[in-house]
C-alpha positions in Angstrom: -4.9 111.3 -100.7 -1.7 112.2 -102.6 -1.4 115.7 -104.1 0.7 116.4 -107.2 0.7 116.7 -110.9 0.1 113.8 -113.3 2.4 113.1 -116.2 -0.2 114.3 -118.6 -0.6 117.7 -116.8 3.2 118.2 -116.8 3.4 117.4 -120.5 0.6 119.8 -121.3 2.4 122.6 -119.4 5.7 121.8 -121.2 4.0 121.9 -124.6 2.4 125.3 -123.8 5.8 126.7 -122.7 7.4 125.3 -125.9 4.7 127.0 -128.1 5.1 130.3 -126.3 8.9 130.1 -126.7 8.5 129.4 -130.4 6.2 132.4 -130.8 8.6 134.8 -128.9 11.9 133.7 -130.5 11.4 135.5 -133.9 10.6 138.8 -132.1 13.6 138.4 -129.9 15.9 137.8 -132.9 14.4 140.7 -134.8 15.0 143.1 -131.9 18.6 141.9 -131.8 19.1 142.7 -135.5 17.5 146.1 -135.1 19.7 146.8 -132.0 22.9 145.8 -133.9 22.0 147.9 -136.9 21.3 150.9 -134.6 24.7 150.4 -133.0 26.3 150.2 -136.5 24.7 153.5 -137.4 25.9 155.1 -134.2 29.4 153.7 -134.7 29.4 155.1 -138.3 28.4 158.6 -136.9 31.2 158.4 -134.4 33.7 157.6 -137.2 32.4 160.5 -139.4 32.8 162.9 -136.4 36.3 161.5 -135.7 37.3 161.9 -139.3 36.2 165.6 -139.3 38.2 166.2 -136.1 41.2 164.5 -137.7 40.9 166.7 -140.8 40.6 169.9 -138.8 43.6 168.9 -136.7 45.8 167.6 -139.6 44.6 169.7 -142.6 43.5 166.6 -144.5 42.4 163.0 -144.0 46.0 161.8 -144.7 47.1 159.1 -142.3 43.6 158.6 -140.9 42.5 155.0 -140.3 40.8 153.0 -137.6 44.1 152.2 -135.9 45.4 155.8 -136.1 42.0 157.2 -134.8 42.0 154.7 -131.9 45.7 155.0 -130.9 46.0 158.8 -131.1 46.6 160.7 -127.8 43.9 161.4 -126.8 42.0 158.8 -129.0 39.3 160.0 -131.4 37.4 156.7 -131.1 37.2 153.8 -128.6 39.7 150.9 -128.8 37.0 148.4 -130.0 36.2 150.5 -133.0 39.8 151.7 -133.4 41.5 148.3 -133.3 45.1 147.6 -134.4 44.2 145.3 -137.3 41.0 146.2 -139.2 38.3 145.2 -139.9 37.2 146.1 -136.3 34.2 144.3 -134.9 31.6 146.0 -132.8 28.1 144.9 -131.8 27.6 142.4 -134.6 29.3 144.5 -137.4 32.7 144.6 -139.0 34.0 148.2 -139.7 36.4 148.3 -142.7 39.5 150.4 -142.5 39.0 154.0 -143.8 40.0 154.4 -147.4 41.4 157.9 -148.1 41.5 159.2 -151.7 41.5 162.2 -154.1 44.3 164.3 -152.7 43.6 163.2 -149.1 40.3 165.2 -149.2 37.8 162.3 -149.5 37.3 159.0 -147.7 34.8 156.2 -147.3 34.3 153.2 -145.0 31.8 150.4 -144.6 30.1 148.5 -141.8 29.1 145.0 -142.7 27.2 142.4 -140.6 29.5 139.8 -139.1 26.9 137.1 -140.0 24.6 138.5 -142.7 20.9 138.1 -141.9 21.7 137.1 -138.3 23.7 140.0 -136.7 22.3 142.5 -139.3 20.6 142.7 -142.6 21.8 146.1 -144.0 25.3 147.2 -145.0 26.3 150.7 -144.1 28.8 153.1 -145.6 29.8 156.8 -145.2 31.9 159.4 -147.0 33.3 162.8 -146.2 29.8 164.3 -146.8 28.9 162.8 -143.4 25.8 161.0 -144.7 25.4 157.4 -143.4 24.0 155.2 -146.3 22.5 151.7 -146.3 21.8 149.0 -148.7 21.4 145.2 -148.9 24.9 144.9 -150.5 28.2 146.2 -149.4 29.6 149.3 -151.1 32.7 148.4 -153.1 34.2 151.9 -153.3 33.4 155.5 -152.5 31.4 156.1 -155.8 29.3 153.0 -155.0 28.7 154.3 -151.5 27.3 157.5 -152.9 24.6 155.6 -154.8 23.2 154.0 -151.6 20.1 155.3 -149.8 20.7 157.6 -146.9 19.7 156.3 -143.5 16.6 158.1 -142.1 
């Protein structure tokens, strides 16, 4: 007597695996979005800290930008976040270059998903007050950033 699986049994097992994969995929994609957003928040906190260190060292935010922060000796931020030609991409998000204004005493920057609703759903921004803010739309300037909801 031959032992083995019939074609019907193999097809049933394949169908069960396909159903389980279909059920697991949305959860996997959701966890990826959440991880990317958490990394964007962490990157934003790093930039806020780097900007304060820059201000303390230089007396103002003048000259601060992603490239300047990343190429200083020693660097304030890692080379991925402090790339030579912003926006700089890190973990599913693009970080805009830092915009310094108002007598070199204010700034803002944004972090936008590389592919909206795939790599992230929220847009982040921060200003010299150190608060990371989020919204479903990108902040267009510092004043707009200040209207967004703080990240909890």
